[in-house]
C-alpha positions in Angstrom: -10.7 14.8 17.2 -13.5 15.9 15.0 -13.3 15.9 11.2 -12.3 19.3 10.1 -14.6 21.7 8.2 -12.9 21.4 4.8 -15.2 20.5 1.9 -16.0 16.8 2.1 -16.4 14.5 -0.9 -19.8 13.1 -1.5 -20.6 9.5 -1.1 -20.1 9.1 -4.8 -16.6 10.4 -4.4 -15.3 7.1 -3.0 -13.9 4.2 -5.0 -15.6 1.5 -2.9 -19.0 1.0 -4.3 -20.0 -1.6 -1.7 -18.2 -3.0 1.4 -18.1 -6.7 0.9 -19.1 -9.2 3.5 -15.9 -9.6 5.4 -16.9 -12.9 7.1 -17.8 -14.4 3.8 -14.4 -13.4 2.4 -12.6 -15.1 5.3 -14.8 -18.2 4.9 -13.8 -18.5 1.3 -10.1 -17.9 2.1 -10.2 -20.6 4.8 -11.8 -23.0 2.3 -8.9 -22.2 -0.1 -6.4 -22.8 2.7 -7.9 -26.2 3.4 -8.1 -27.3 -0.3 -5.1 -28.9 -2.0 -2.9 -26.5 -4.0 -4.1 -25.9 -7.5 -1.0 -24.6 -9.3 -0.5 -24.4 -13.1 0.2 -27.9 -14.6 3.9 -28.6 -14.8 4.0 -29.0 -18.6 2.1 -25.7 -19.0 4.4 -24.0 -16.5 7.4 -25.0 -18.6 5.7 -23.3 -21.6 5.3 -20.2 -19.4 9.0 -20.1 -18.5 9.8 -20.6 -22.2 8.2 -17.2 -22.8 10.9 -15.4 -20.8 13.7 -17.4 -22.5 12.3 -16.6 -26.0 11.0 -13.0 -25.5 12.9 -11.4 -22.6 16.6 -11.8 -23.4 17.3 -8.1 -22.8 15.7 -8.3 -19.3 17.6 -11.5 -18.6 20.9 -10.0 -19.5 20.3 -6.9 -17.4 19.2 -9.2 -14.5 22.4 -11.2 -14.7 24.5 -8.0 -14.7 22.5 -6.6 -11.8 23.2 -9.8 -9.8 26.9 -9.0 -9.9 26.6 -5.5 -8.4 23.3 -5.4 -6.6 22.6 -7.8 -3.7 20.0 -10.3 -4.9 19.8 -8.4 -8.2 16.8 -6.2 -7.2 16.6 -3.1 -5.1 13.0 -3.5 -3.7 10.4 -6.2 -3.4 8.1 -4.9 -6.1 10.8 -5.5 -8.7 11.1 -9.2 -7.9 9.5 -11.5 -10.4 9.9 -15.1 -11.2 12.1 -16.3 -13.0 13.9 -13.0 -13.2 13.1 -9.3 -13.0 11.7 -7.6 -16.1 13.5 -4.4 -17.1 11.0 -1.7 -18.0 11.7 0.8 -20.7 8.5 2.8 -21.0 5.2 3.4 -19.2 2.1 5.1 -20.4 -1.3 5.1 -18.8 -2.5 1.5 -18.4 0.5 -0.1 -20.1 4.3 -0.7 -19.7 6.9 -2.0 -22.2 10.0 -3.9 -21.3 13.4 -3.4 -22.9 12.6 -6.2 -25.4 9.5 -4.3 -26.6 6.9 -6.5 -25.0 3.8 -4.7 -23.9 2.0 -5.4 -20.6 -1.2 -4.3 -18.9 0.0 -2.7 -15.8 -1.9 -3.6 -12.7 1.2 -2.9 -10.5 1.0 0.8 -11.0 4.2 1.3 -9.0 2.6 -0.4 -6.0 -0.5 1.8 -6.1 0.3 5.5 -6.3 -0.2 6.1 -10.0 -4.0 6.4 -9.7 -4.1 8.5 -12.9 -2.2 5.9 -14.8 1.5 5.9 -15.4 3.3 9.0 -16.6 0.2 11.2 -16.8 0.8 14.2 -19.1 -1.0 16.8 -17.0 1.6 16.2 -14.2 4.6 15.5 -16.4 4.3 18.8 -18.1 4.3 20.7 -14.8 7.3 18.8 -13.6 9.2 19.5 -16.8 8.4 23.2 -16.4 9.6 23.2 -12.8 12.9 21.4 -13.8 13.5 24.0 -16.5 12.9 27.0 -14.3 14.1 25.9 -10.8 15.6 22.4 -10.8 14.5 19.6 -8.5 15.9 20.9 -5.2 17.1 24.3 -3.8 17.4 23.8 -0.1 15.2 26.8 0.3 11.4 27.4 0.7 9.1 27.0 -2.3 5.5 28.2 -2.8 4.3 24.7 -3.8 5.1 23.4 -0.3 2.2 25.7 0.9 0.0 24.9 -2.0 0.4 21.1 -1.6 -0.2 21.3 2.2 -3.3 23.4 1.6 -4.6 20.9 -1.0 -4.1 17.9 1.3 -5.9 19.7 4.1 -8.8 20.5 1.8 -9.3 16.9 0.9 -8.3 14.9 3.9 -10.9 15.3 6.7 -8.6 14.7 9.7 -5.6 16.7 8.4 -5.2 20.2 10.0 -1.5 20.5 9.4 0.9 18.6 7.1 4.7 17.9 7.1 6.3 16.6 3.9 9.0 13.9 4.1 10.8 11.6 1.7 8.9 8.3 1.9 6.2 6.3 3.6 8.8 4.7 5.9 10.0 8.1 7.0 6.4 9.1 7.5 5.8 6.2 9.9 9.0 6.9 11.7 8.1 10.5 12.2 4.5 9.7 13.3 5.6 7.3 15.9 8.2 9.7 17.3 5.6 12.4 17.3 3.1 10.3 19.1 5.6 9.4 21.8 6.7 13.0 22.2 3.1 14.2 22.5 1.8 11.5 24.9 5.0 10.9 26.9 4.3 7.2 26.4 6.4 4.5 24.8 4.4 1.6 23.5 3.1 1.4 20.0 0.6 -1.3 18.9 0.3 -2.4 15.3 -2.0 -4.9 13.6 0.0 -8.1 12.9 0.7 -8.7 9.2 0.6 -5.0 8.3 3.4 -3.3 6.5 4.5 0.1 7.8 7.9 0.4 6.1 11.3 -0.9 7.1 12.3 1.2 10.1 13.8 -0.8 13.0 10.7 -0.5 15.2 8.3 -1.6 12.5 10.0 -4.8 11.3 7.8 -6.6 13.6 4.9 -8.9 12.9 5.3 -8.4 9.2 3.3 -10.3 6.6 1.9 -12.8 9.0 0.4 -11.9 12.4 2.1 -13.3 15.4 5.6 -13.4 13.8 7.1 -10.7 16.0 10.8 -10.3 15.4 11.0 -13.1 12.8 12.4 -10.8 10.1 14.3 -8.4 12.5 17.8 -9.6 11.5 20.3 -6.9 12.3 17.9 -5.0 14.5 18.7 -4.8 18.2 16.0 -6.1 20.5 15.7 -2.7 22.1 14.5 -1.2 18.9 11.3 -3.3 18.9 11.1 -3.4 22.7 8.1 -1.1 22.8 6.4 -2.5 19.6 3.5 -4.8 20.0 1.0 -6.5 17.7 -2.6 -7.7 17.7 -4.4 -10.0 15.3 -6.6 -8.2 12.8 -10.3 -7.6 13.7 -9.7 -8.6 17.3 -10.8 -5.6 19.3 -10.9 -7.6 22.6 -7.2 -8.4 22.2 -6.4 -4.8 21.5 -8.3 -3.7 24.6 -6.3 -6.2 26.7 -3.0 -4.8 25.4 -4.1 -1.3 26.0 -5.1 -2.2 29.5 -1.9 -3.9 30.4 0.1 -1.1 28.9 -1.7 1.4 31.1 -0.2 -0.5 34.1 3.2 0.0 32.6 3.0 3.6 31.5 0.5 3.6 28.7 0.3 3.4 24.9 1.6 6.2 22.7 -0.2 5.1 19.5 -2.1 2.4 17.6 -1.2 2.3 14.0 -3.4 0.6 11.4 -3.7 0.1 7.6 -7.4 1.1 7.5 -8.4 -1.6 4.9 -6.5 -4.3 6.8 -2.9 -5.6 6.7 -1.2 -5.6 3.3 -3.7 -3.2 1.7 -6.7 -5.4 2.7 -5.1 -8.8 2.1 -6.6 -9.5 5.5 -9.6 -7.3 5.3 -11.1 -5.6 8.4 -14.7 -5.5 9.2 -16.6 -2.3 8.2 -16.7 -1.0 11.8 -13.3 -2.1 12.9 -11.6 1.3 12.6 -14.4 3.0 14.5 -13.8 0.4 17.3 -10.1 1.2 17.3 -10.8 4.9 17.5 -13.0 4.3 20.5 -10.4 2.3 22.3 -7.7 4.9 21.6 -9.9 7.6 23.1 -10.6 5.4 26.2 -6.9 4.7 26.8 -5.4 8.0 25.8 -3.5 6.7 22.8 -3.2 8.4 19.4 -4.6 6.7 16.4 -2.4 6.6 13.3 -3.8 5.7 9.9 -1.2 4.5 7.4 -2.7 5.8 4.2 0.4 5.2 2.0 -1.8 3.1 -0.3 -5.4 4.3 0.5 -4.7 8.0 0.5 -6.6 9.4 -2.6 -7.0 5.8 -4.0 -10.0 5.0 -1.8 -11.2 8.5 -2.4 -10.0 12.1 -2.2 -10.8 11.9 1.5 -8.8 8.7 1.9 -9.9 5.8 4.0 -10.6 8.2 6.9 -13.2 9.9 4.8 -14.7 6.7 3.6 -15.0 5.2 7.1 -15.9 8.5 8.7 -13.2 7.9 11.3 -10.7 10.7 12.2 -7.2 9.5 13.1 -5.0 11.8 15.1 -2.2 11.3 12.6 -2.1 10.2 9.0 0.9 8.8 7.2 1.3 9.3 3.5 3.7 7.9 0.9 4.1 8.2 -2.8 0.3 8.5 -3.2 1.0 12.2 -2.5 2.7 12.8 -5.8 1.1 10.3 -8.2 4.3 8.2 -8.1 7.0 10.9 -8.3 10.0 10.5 -6.1 10.7 11.6 -2.6 7.1 11.5 -1.4 5.9 10.9 2.1 4.6 12.8 5.0 2.5 13.2 8.1 -0.8 15.0 8.6 -3.0 15.4 11.6 -4.2 17.5 14.5 -2.7 20.9 14.9 -1.9 20.5 18.6 0.0 17.3 17.8 1.6 18.4 14.6 3.1 21.6 16.1 5.7 19.4 17.9 7.2 18.9 14.4 7.9 22.6 14.0 11.3 22.9 12.4 14.0 25.6 12.2 16.2 27.3 14.7 13.3 29.0 16.4 11.4 25.8 17.0 9.5 25.1 20.2 11.6 24.0 23.1 9.8 20.6 23.1 9.7 19.0 19.7 10.0 15.7 17.9 13.0 16.1 15.7 12.5 15.2 12.1 14.9 16.1 9.4 15.5 15.5 5.7 17.2 17.9 3.3 15.3 16.6 0.4 11.9 16.7 2.1 9.4 19.0 0.5 11.7 19.6 -2.5 10.2 21.6 -5.3 9.9 18.6 -7.7 7.9 16.5 -5.3 5.6 19.4 -4.2 4.8 20.5 -7.8 4.1 16.9 -8.8 2.0 16.4 -5.7 -0.1 19.5 -6.2 -0.9 18.8 -9.9 -1.4 15.0 -9.4 -3.9 15.5 -6.6 -5.6 18.4 -8.5 -6.0 16.1 -11.5 -7.3 13.3 -9.4 -10.0 15.6 -8.0 -10.8 17.1 -11.4 -11.1 13.8 -13.1 -12.8 11.9 -10.3 -10.0 9.4 -10.6 -10.7 7.4 -7.4 -14.2 6.6 -8.6 -13.2 5.9 -12.2 -10.4 3.5 -11.0 -12.8 1.9 -8.5 -15.3 1.1 -11.3 -12.5 -0.5 -13.2 -11.7 -2.5 -10.1 -15.3 -3.6 -9.7 -15.4 -4.8 -13.3 -12.1 -6.6 -13.0 -13.2 -8.3 -9.8 -16.6 -9.4 -11.2 -14.8 -10.9 -14.2 -12.3 -12.8 -12.1 -15.1 -14.2 -9.9 -16.9 -15.3 -13.0 -13.8 -17.1 -14.3 -13.1 -18.8 -11.0 -16.7 -20.0 -10.7 -16.9 -21.2 -14.3 -13.6 -23.1 -14.0 -14.6 -24.5 -10.6 -11.4 -23.3 -9.0 -11.0 -22.7 -5.2 -9.4 -19.3 -5.7 -10.8 -16.1 -4.1 -11.2 -12.7 -5.7 -12.5 -9.6 -3.9 -11.8 -5.9 -4.1 -11.9 -2.7 -2.2 -12.5 -0.3 -5.1 -9.4 -0.1 -7.2 -7.5 -2.6 -5.0 -8.2 -6.0 -6.3 -7.1 -9.2 -4.5 -6.7 -12.5 -6.4 -5.7 -15.2 -3.9 -4.7 -18.5 -5.5 -2.2 -19.9 -3.0 -3.2 -17.8 0.1 0.3 -17.9 1.4 -0.2 -14.6 3.2 -3.3 -16.0 4.9 -1.4 -18.8 6.8 -1.4 -18.3 10.5 1.1 -18.7 13.3 -1.9 -20.0 15.3 -1.4 -23.2 13.2 2.4 -23.4 13.2 2.6 -27.0 11.8 0.6 -26.0 8.7 2.6 -22.8 8.4 6.0 -24.6 8.4 4.7 -27.4 6.2 3.1 -25.3 3.5 4.6 -21.9 3.4 7.4 -22.7 0.9 5.1 -24.5 -1.6 2.4 -21.8 -1.4 4.9 -19.0 -1.8 6.4 -20.7 -4.9 2.9 -21.2 -6.4 2.2 -17.5 -6.0 5.5 -16.7 -7.8 4.6 -19.1 -10.6 1.1 -17.6 -10.9 2.7 -14.1 -11.2 5.1 -15.4 -13.9 2.2 -16.9 -15.8 0.2 -13.6 -15.7 3.3 -11.8 -16.9 3.9 -14.2 -19.7 0.4 -13.4 -20.9 0.9 -9.7 -20.8 -0.3 -8.8 -17.3 1.8 -7.2 -14.5 0.6 -7.8 -10.9 1.9 -7.3 -7.4 3.4 -10.6 -6.4 0.8 -12.5 -8.4 -1.9 -11.7 -5.8 -2.8 -8.0 -5.9 -3.9 -5.7 -8.7 -4.2 -1.9 -8.7 -6.5 -0.4 -11.3 -6.1 3.2 -12.5 -8.2 5.8 -14.2 -6.5 4.7 -17.5 -8.2 1.3 -17.3 -11.0 1.5 -19.8 -13.7 -1.2 -20.1 -11.8 -2.4 -23.2 -8.6 -2.8 -21.2 -10.3 -4.6 -18.4 -12.0 -7.0 -20.8 -8.7 -7.7 -22.6 -7.1 -8.4 -19.2 -9.9 -10.8 -18.3 -9.4 -12.8 -21.5 -5.8 -13.1 -20.6 -6.6 -14.2 -17.0 -9.0 -16.7 -18.4 -6.2 -18.2 -20.5 -3.9 -18.4 -17.6 -6.5 -20.0 -15.3 -7.2 -22.6 -18.0 -3.6 -23.8 -17.5 -4.4 -24.9 -13.9 
């Protein structure tokens, strides 16, 4: 498939100012893995935990109540924090406040979608108007379904048609079903360690490459029987799997996170996606880009625009709506997408995808105005510059304090690896089994220390900058990071 003729963002329209040396990043990460753990000193960690006892009593009480009615006390992984989840009362731009009134610099940004910053007024006002005039859902057709789909097609180079769904997980489920329906083939290959939602077929090779069904409790073997994985950056291994699958009926699709598994935690080489595209063409498989995180955050043209690689299908999540609820979808080639045609008069051959709340008016209005504001304000680039500034500052602190930690970024996605637990490998199972628990706990403690010093991160190892992150906010955050890293 060729990139469509929609207006393309210029090179300056992308958040990644420079693709970093991938081999150098892996070399530093391997050095970190070989070095002894450098956690926060025990006596200083006790001081960190005292912060939560002294200043977060409201959150603690709510967490204790939640544990009696919610399994584990949290509903999703982003909300888990050590020693207990913080209950958030208010968000605005680059900051959030908990129920006890404590203010934090928000580098979680809802897991990435709030590129404009939290609760942006330009979107909020349009949503309020929609709720006053129409309500969130009607079960009928709404004009903003069309306007949103047109806007996505305008910006995303490889999207000719678009179908709205309710989440990124639903988008992946639909895309895989669609690929199988279009190609008539069964097998789907993912890159090990990548996260593509929690559907039965994708709970396979999660977090660490080579783990297969390790987390597939409650999932029948048949559900993952046609799911396979390859290690990141290994095009030769992918070729071998595609070749073997050809002997057994072929491969329906290869699905990738275009920056690498876990939003670039294991970064791919600059030409990796082009190599996957070439292999998919050679073996007749569809290429699926999971742009749940990278969509609009990397640039208005997503990772596909940045890399200049056209996937056959693109999966979106809450990036579509700037963080508003019920957001996910599939975009791609018209000939493939037409198999998703809905309604009573649909084609005789189709990939059935439902969802009564899909494309509800609230989500579509939020999406249209969020994406419009991102484009108007050049939000991907502004957030990317903030990510560059944050990453440079973290690298300076790490070097000055002679720590083995690794900081790198892909625009507004900043990685700060201190324990490198997600970089352990099943190719070294003894090291994995011996160290995974301690490295995971260290990562949790680092996240707690950042939070006790007024910084919210994703699991203590990933930070998303937004358009709201001014130089002053980034500099304040770096001072706080410097204080935390002085405790090591």
